[in-house]
C-alpha positions in Angstrom: -0.3 -36.7 -16.5 2.3 -34.7 -18.4 3.9 -32.2 -16.0 4.2 -28.6 -17.3 6.8 -26.3 -15.7 6.3 -22.6 -15.3 9.1 -20.2 -14.2 8.1 -17.1 -12.3 9.8 -14.1 -10.8 8.6 -12.0 -7.9 9.0 -8.2 -7.7 8.7 -7.2 -4.0 9.5 -9.6 -1.2 7.4 -8.0 1.6 4.5 -9.7 3.3 2.8 -10.9 0.1 5.8 -11.6 -2.1 7.6 -13.6 0.7 4.4 -15.5 1.3 4.2 -16.5 -2.4 7.8 -17.8 -2.2 6.9 -19.7 1.0 3.8 -21.2 -0.4 5.6 -22.5 -3.5 8.2 -24.1 -1.3 5.7 -25.6 1.0 3.1 -26.9 -1.4 4.7 -27.2 -4.8 4.2 -31.0 -4.8 0.5 -30.6 -3.8 0.0 -28.0 -6.6 1.7 -30.2 -9.1 -0.4 -33.3 -8.2 -3.6 -31.4 -8.4 -2.9 -29.4 -11.6 -0.1 -31.0 -13.5 1.8 -27.7 -13.3 5.2 -27.3 -11.5 5.6 -23.7 -10.4 9.3 -22.8 -10.1 10.4 -19.5 -8.5 13.5 -18.6 -10.5 14.3 -15.3 -8.8 12.9 -12.7 -6.3 13.6 -9.0 -6.3 13.7 -6.5 -3.4 15.7 -3.4 -2.7 16.2 -4.7 0.9 18.2 -7.7 1.9 15.6 -10.5 2.4 16.0 -14.2 3.1 14.0 -16.6 1.1 15.2 -20.1 -0.1 15.6 -18.8 -3.7 18.0 -16.6 -5.7 17.4 -12.8 -5.2 18.4 -9.6 -6.8 18.0 -5.9 -6.3 17.6 -5.3 -10.0 14.0 -5.9 -11.3 15.2 -6.1 -14.9 17.0 -9.4 -14.1 13.5 -10.8 -13.9 11.7 -8.6 -16.4 14.4 -9.4 -19.2 15.0 -13.1 -18.3 13.7 -15.2 -21.3 13.1 -18.2 -19.1 10.6 -16.3 -16.8 7.1 -16.3 -18.2 5.1 -14.9 -15.3 6.1 -11.8 -13.3 4.4 -11.4 -9.9 4.2 -7.8 -8.8 3.9 -7.4 -5.1 5.5 -4.0 -4.6 2.3 -2.0 -3.9 1.5 1.6 -4.8 1.8 3.1 -8.3 5.5 4.0 -8.5 7.7 2.2 -9.5 5.2 -0.7 -9.8 3.4 0.7 -12.9 6.6 1.0 -14.8 7.8 -2.5 -13.9 4.4 -4.0 -14.8 4.3 -2.3 -18.2 7.8 -3.2 -18.9 7.2 -6.8 -18.0 4.2 -6.9 -20.4 6.2 -5.3 -23.2 8.9 -8.0 -22.6 6.2 -10.6 -23.3 5.6 -11.7 -19.8 2.2 -12.5 -18.2 1.7 -10.5 -14.9 0.0 -11.4 -11.7 -0.4 -8.5 -9.4 -2.0 -7.8 -5.9 -1.8 -4.1 -6.3 -5.3 -2.7 -5.9 -4.2 0.9 -6.2 -2.3 0.3 -9.4 -5.2 -1.6 -11.0 -8.0 0.8 -9.8 -6.1 3.8 -11.2 -4.4 2.4 -14.3 -6.3 -0.8 -15.3 -7.3 0.4 -18.8 -3.7 1.2 -19.8 -2.3 -2.0 -18.3 -5.0 -4.3 -19.9 -4.8 -2.6 -23.4 -1.0 -2.9 -23.3 -1.4 -6.6 -22.4 -4.0 -7.2 -25.1 -1.5 -5.7 -27.7 1.3 -7.9 -26.5 -0.9 -11.1 -26.3 -0.3 -11.7 -22.6 -2.6 -11.8 -19.6 -2.7 -9.6 -16.5 -4.6 -11.1 -13.5 -5.1 -9.5 -10.1 -7.3 -11.8 -7.9 -5.3 -10.9 -4.8 -6.1 -7.2 -5.1 -9.6 -7.8 -3.7 -10.6 -10.0 -0.9 -7.2 -11.6 -0.2 -7.8 -15.3 -0.6 -11.5 -15.1 -1.6 -11.8 -16.1 -5.2 -14.2 -13.3 -6.1 -12.7 -11.9 -9.3 -12.3 -15.3 -11.0 -15.8 -16.2 -10.0 -17.2 -13.0 -11.6 -15.0 -13.4 -14.7 -15.4 -17.2 -15.3 -17.9 -19.1 -13.1 -20.6 -16.4 -13.4 -20.0 -15.6 -17.0 -23.5 -16.8 -17.9 -25.0 -14.1 -15.7 -25.8 -10.5 -16.0 -24.4 -9.1 -12.7 -26.6 -6.3 -11.2 -24.9 -5.8 -7.8 -21.6 -6.5 -6.1 -21.1 -5.1 -2.7 -19.7 -6.0 0.7 -17.0 -5.7 3.4 -13.6 -5.6 1.6 -11.5 -4.0 4.2 -10.6 -6.1 7.2 -9.1 -3.2 9.3 -12.3 -1.2 9.4 -14.4 -4.3 9.9 -12.3 -5.3 12.9 -12.6 -1.7 14.3 -16.4 -1.6 13.9 -16.7 -5.1 15.3 -14.8 -4.1 18.5 -16.8 -0.9 18.8 -20.1 -3.0 18.6 -19.0 -5.9 20.8 -16.7 -4.2 23.4 -18.3 -0.8 23.6 -15.1 0.9 22.6 -14.9 4.3 20.9 -13.1 4.6 17.6 -9.6 5.7 18.9 -9.5 2.7 21.3 -10.6 0.2 18.6 -8.1 1.6 16.2 -5.2 1.2 18.7 -6.3 -2.5 19.2 -6.2 -3.0 15.4 -2.7 -1.4 15.2 -1.5 -3.7 18.0 -2.8 -6.8 16.2 -1.2 -5.7 13.0 -4.5 -5.1 11.1 -3.9 -1.4 10.9 -0.8 0.6 9.8 0.8 3.2 12.0 -0.7 5.7 9.6 -4.1 4.1 9.0 -5.5 6.7 6.6 -5.8 4.4 3.6 -8.0 2.0 5.5 -10.1 4.1 7.9 -10.8 6.9 5.5 -12.0 4.5 2.8 -9.3 4.7 0.1 -8.5 1.0 0.2 -12.1 0.0 -0.2 -12.7 2.5 -2.9 -9.9 1.0 -5.0 -11.5 -2.4 -4.6 -14.9 -1.1 -5.4 -13.5 0.2 -8.8 -12.0 -3.2 -9.5 -15.1 -5.1 -8.6 -17.1 -2.8 -11.0 -14.6 -3.3 -13.8 -14.7 -7.1 -13.5 -18.4 -7.4 -12.8 -19.7 -4.9 -15.5 -16.7 -4.6 -17.9 -16.8 -0.9 -17.0 -13.9 1.6 -16.9 -14.6 3.7 -13.8 -12.7 6.9 -13.1 -11.6 6.6 -9.4 -11.4 10.3 -9.1 -15.2 10.5 -9.5 -16.0 7.7 -7.0 -17.6 8.8 -3.7 -16.0 7.4 -0.6 -15.9 8.1 3.1 -14.4 6.2 6.1 -15.4 5.3 9.6 -13.5 7.9 11.7 -16.8 9.8 12.5 -18.6 6.7 13.8 -19.1 7.0 17.6 -20.4 4.6 20.2 -23.7 6.6 20.1 -24.1 5.7 16.5 -23.3 2.0 17.1 -25.8 1.9 20.1 -28.7 3.8 18.4 -28.3 1.7 15.2 -28.6 -1.5 17.3 -31.7 -0.3 19.0 -33.4 0.1 15.7 -32.2 -3.3 14.3 -29.1 -2.4 12.5 -25.3 -3.0 12.5 -22.8 -0.5 11.1 -20.5 -1.8 8.4 -18.2 0.0 5.9 -19.4 -1.2 2.5 -17.9 -1.1 -1.0 -20.9 -0.9 -3.4 -21.1 -1.4 -7.2 -24.5 -1.5 -8.8 -25.9 -1.4 -12.3 -29.0 0.8 -12.4 -30.5 1.2 -15.9 -27.7 2.4 -18.1 -25.6 3.8 -15.2 -23.2 2.4 -12.6 -23.1 3.2 -9.0 -19.7 2.9 -7.3 -19.4 4.1 -3.8 -17.9 3.4 -0.4 -19.4 4.5 2.9 -20.5 3.3 6.4 -24.0 1.7 6.1 -26.7 0.6 8.5 -27.0 -3.1 7.6 -30.1 -4.9 8.9 -29.3 -7.4 11.6 -30.9 -10.2 9.6 -28.7 -9.7 6.5 -25.6 -12.1 6.3 -23.2 -9.1 6.1 -24.2 -8.0 9.5 -22.6 -11.2 11.1 -19.1 -10.8 9.5 -16.7 -10.6 12.5 -13.3 -9.0 13.0 -10.9 -8.7 10.0 -12.9 -11.0 7.8 -14.2 -9.9 4.4 -17.6 -10.8 2.7 -18.8 -9.9 -0.8 -22.4 -10.2 -2.0 -23.2 -10.9 -5.7 -26.5 -10.8 -7.4 -26.8 -12.4 -10.9 -29.9 -12.8 -13.0 -29.4 -16.5 -13.4 -27.7 -17.6 -10.2 -29.5 -15.3 -7.8 -27.7 -14.2 -4.7 -24.3 -15.4 -3.5 -22.0 -14.4 -0.7 -18.2 -15.0 -0.8 -16.7 -15.0 2.7 -13.2 -15.5 4.0 -9.9 -14.0 5.1 -9.5 -10.7 3.2 -5.9 -10.0 3.9 -2.7 -11.5 5.1 0.3 -12.9 3.2 -0.6 -16.5 2.8 -4.3 -15.8 2.0 -3.2 -13.4 -0.8 -0.4 -15.8 -1.9 -3.1 -18.4 -2.4 -4.9 -16.0 -4.8 -1.6 -15.3 -6.6 -0.9 -19.0 -7.2 -4.5 -19.4 -8.5 -3.9 -16.7 -11.1 -0.6 -18.2 -12.2 -2.3 -21.5 -12.7 -5.1 -19.9 -14.6 -2.6 -18.3 -17.0 -0.9 -21.5 -17.5 -4.1 -23.4 -18.3 -5.8 -21.0 -20.7 -4.3 -17.5 -20.8 -7.6 -15.9 -19.6 -8.2 -12.3 -20.8 -10.4 -9.6 -19.4 -12.1 -7.9 -22.4 -11.3 -4.3 -23.0 -13.2 -2.0 -20.6 -16.0 0.2 -21.8 -16.4 3.6 -20.3 -19.1 3.2 -17.6 -21.5 6.0 -17.2 -21.0 6.7 -13.4 -24.1 7.8 -11.7 -23.4 11.0 -9.7 -23.6 10.5 -5.9 -26.1 13.4 -5.9 -28.6 11.3 -7.9 -28.3 8.1 -5.7 -31.3 7.4 -3.5 -31.1 5.9 -0.1 -32.6 5.9 3.4 -30.6 7.8 6.0 -29.8 7.9 9.7 -29.1 11.4 11.1 -27.9 12.1 14.6 -27.9 15.7 15.8 -27.8 17.7 19.1 -30.3 20.4 19.8 -31.5 22.5 22.8 -34.1 20.6 24.8 -36.9 23.1 24.3 -40.2 23.5 22.5 -40.2 24.2 18.7 -37.0 22.3 17.9 -38.7 19.4 16.1 -41.0 21.7 14.2 -38.0 23.7 12.8 -36.1 20.5 11.9 -39.2 19.0 10.1 -39.7 22.2 8.2 -36.1 22.0 6.9 -36.6 18.5 5.6 -40.1 19.2 4.1 -38.7 22.2 2.1 -36.3 19.8 0.3 -38.9 17.1 -0.3 -37.3 14.8 2.3 -39.7 12.7 4.3 -39.0 11.8 7.9 -39.8 8.1 8.8 -39.1 8.5 12.6 -37.7 10.8 15.1 -36.4 9.7 18.5 -35.1 12.0 21.2 -32.3 10.2 23.1 -30.2 11.2 26.1 -30.5 14.8 27.4 -27.2 16.2 28.8 -27.9 19.5 30.7 -30.0 21.6 28.2 -29.0 19.6 25.2 -30.8 16.6 23.7 -29.5 14.0 21.2 -32.0 13.5 18.4 -32.0 10.6 16.0 -33.9 10.9 12.7 -34.6 8.2 10.2 -35.4 9.4 6.6 -37.5 7.7 4.1 -35.9 6.9 0.6 -34.6 10.2 -0.6 -32.3 11.6 -3.3 -28.8 12.4 -2.0 -28.9 15.9 -3.4 -32.1 16.7 -1.5 -30.8 15.2 1.7 -27.6 17.2 1.4 -29.5 20.5 1.0 -31.7 19.6 4.0 -28.7 18.9 6.1 -27.1 22.2 5.1 -30.3 24.0 6.2 -30.2 22.1 9.5 -26.7 23.3 10.2 -27.8 26.9 9.9 -30.9 26.6 12.2 -30.6 28.2 15.6 -32.5 25.2 17.0 -29.7 22.8 15.9 -26.4 22.9 17.9 -24.6 20.3 15.7 -25.3 17.7 13.0 -23.2 14.9 14.4 -23.4 12.3 11.7 -25.3 11.2 8.6 -25.1 7.5 7.7 -26.9 5.7 4.8 -29.4 2.9 5.8 -30.0 -0.3 4.1 -28.6 -2.1 1.0 
């Protein structure tokens, strides 16, 4: 076998960048034996002093402008200055591998169109699902399929929190502290627990699965901070588990892209995904249903995806075709079933008033269960039949104004 050599440079030597360097040092012989490609890390860059067994610099342009480096790995994160360095690398004729989900979700079209003009590739497997090879599968292995749905658990932090709430009986703050102690959640966990991270990944999944440009600003997303132990317990009683899902679907000529907590049936494979793991479900017209499962974060898992992208570029210079503007289905038009938890005075006439508010908006109630009564207040759980989001929102707005409703505590979508 003729051995090919590829020189790379890494921008950003934090958790992921340092792990890529470590993985190359540890498994370079294995990689070469399996692929016939010798990956050589010529230089790494970070503004901090870092220790890796390779030359380092604080000047990214020592990598970007080095004619011997053909692939730049961007592991800085965020948009600035990562976007400038990525575009400058492309304009310098370098292929780029990035793990930056925010950058690719917000600026994918500009980056890919610039790469197409320069005749280079930009790959970003590590931006979604850590070490799970979901993007390459959608791009290459499932190319013969028309993909209709891609959805799943793409944020390990929130899945860990919800798993602990379900299995330990903890409330959200306690589970969040445990996630921070384990290193799964940042000191400021907003990007994870409020759904930002998952929304970036949902946009990327839609782009790769459907070839669609999706405006992230128009994507509906919400996090898990409103989920309580009551919701976890009541969901379980009716046969569901609560998971934060990123959802991308093709419906007619429109695309749905959204992120929100969802009541997942207990018999669905996604309901069993534990702790910080990720799982992504794909439906193709030829292959049917597939699920990709594995470690969705962490330095070495993501580094594995980075190396896979480098090897893909070396073998065939894969390209993602230019994105077409996707017609994003407004959240108000999406139809779903719903779980609603509210508190109301424990007296006659309450359910009649609630039922009337729903009926006026053409929202049909599937079931109503009165739960614990505390003093003169009762907890009521309502399950709604399939309804349009806009109608449901109007009904909930009416509920909040009713004298017989003390508080609408939570609204969660049901089913997949």
